[in-house]
C-alpha positions as CSV (number, residue, x, y, z in Angstrom):
1,X,34.2,-35.1,26.3
2,X,33.5,-31.7,27.9
3,X,36.1,-29.7,29.7
4,X,36.1,-26.4,31.6
5,X,38.7,-23.9,32.8
6,X,38.9,-23.2,36.5
7,X,40.7,-20.2,38.1
8,X,40.7,-20.5,41.9
9,X,42.0,-17.0,42.4
10,X,39.0,-15.4,40.8
11,X,36.7,-18.3,41.9
12,X,35.4,-18.8,38.3
13,X,34.7,-21.8,36.2
14,X,34.2,-21.4,32.4
15,X,31.2,-22.8,30.5
16,X,31.8,-26.4,29.3
17,X,33.8,-26.8,26.0
18,X,33.6,-30.0,24.0
19,X,37.3,-29.9,23.4
20,X,40.2,-29.4,25.8
21,X,41.6,-26.9,23.3
22,X,38.5,-24.7,23.7
23,X,38.9,-24.7,27.5
24,X,42.6,-23.9,27.2
25,X,41.9,-21.0,24.9
26,X,39.3,-19.7,27.5
27,X,42.1,-19.9,30.1
28,X,44.6,-18.0,27.9
29,X,42.1,-15.2,27.4
30,X,41.2,-15.1,31.1
31,X,44.9,-14.9,32.0
32,X,45.6,-12.1,29.5
33,X,42.6,-10.1,30.7
34,X,42.7,-10.5,34.4
35,X,46.2,-11.7,35.3
36,X,48.5,-9.9,32.9
37,X,49.3,-13.2,31.2
38,X,50.5,-14.8,34.4
39,X,49.4,-18.3,35.6
40,X,47.4,-18.1,38.8
41,X,48.3,-20.8,41.4
42,X,45.9,-23.8,41.1
43,X,44.4,-22.9,37.7
44,X,43.5,-26.0,35.7
45,X,41.5,-27.6,32.9
46,X,39.0,-30.1,34.3
47,X,37.3,-32.9,32.5
48,X,33.6,-33.1,33.1
49,X,32.4,-36.7,33.2
50,X,28.9,-36.0,31.8
51,X,27.1,-33.0,30.4
52,X,23.4,-32.7,29.5
53,X,23.0,-31.0,26.1
54,X,21.5,-27.5,26.3
55,X,18.2,-26.8,24.7
56,X,19.7,-25.0,21.8
57,X,22.0,-27.9,21.0
58,X,19.1,-30.3,21.0
59,X,17.1,-28.1,18.7
60,X,20.1,-27.7,16.3
61,X,20.6,-31.5,16.1
62,X,16.9,-32.1,15.5
63,X,16.8,-29.5,12.8
64,X,19.8,-31.0,11.0
65,X,18.3,-34.4,11.2
66,X,15.0,-33.2,9.9
67,X,16.7,-31.5,6.9
68,X,18.7,-34.6,6.1
69,X,15.5,-36.7,6.3
70,X,13.7,-34.2,4.0
71,X,16.6,-34.2,1.5
72,X,16.6,-38.0,1.4
73,X,12.8,-38.1,0.8
74,X,13.0,-35.5,-2.0
75,X,15.9,-37.3,-3.7
């Protein structure tokens, strides 16, 4: 399930991460860089209910599936 980091002080929202840990790491890096490690009021990790895969992700999955199919045919 996708998640993103939100900092209301800077009015930013990170790109979606498939894991909560990815979004949390983005938040840690943001805090270190822009807030001296402090936690801005209202920052949070939000769960995104649905995300459409990006074009590159679709291409990567299709390529992997094609390679698997080819490997099975040549076996």
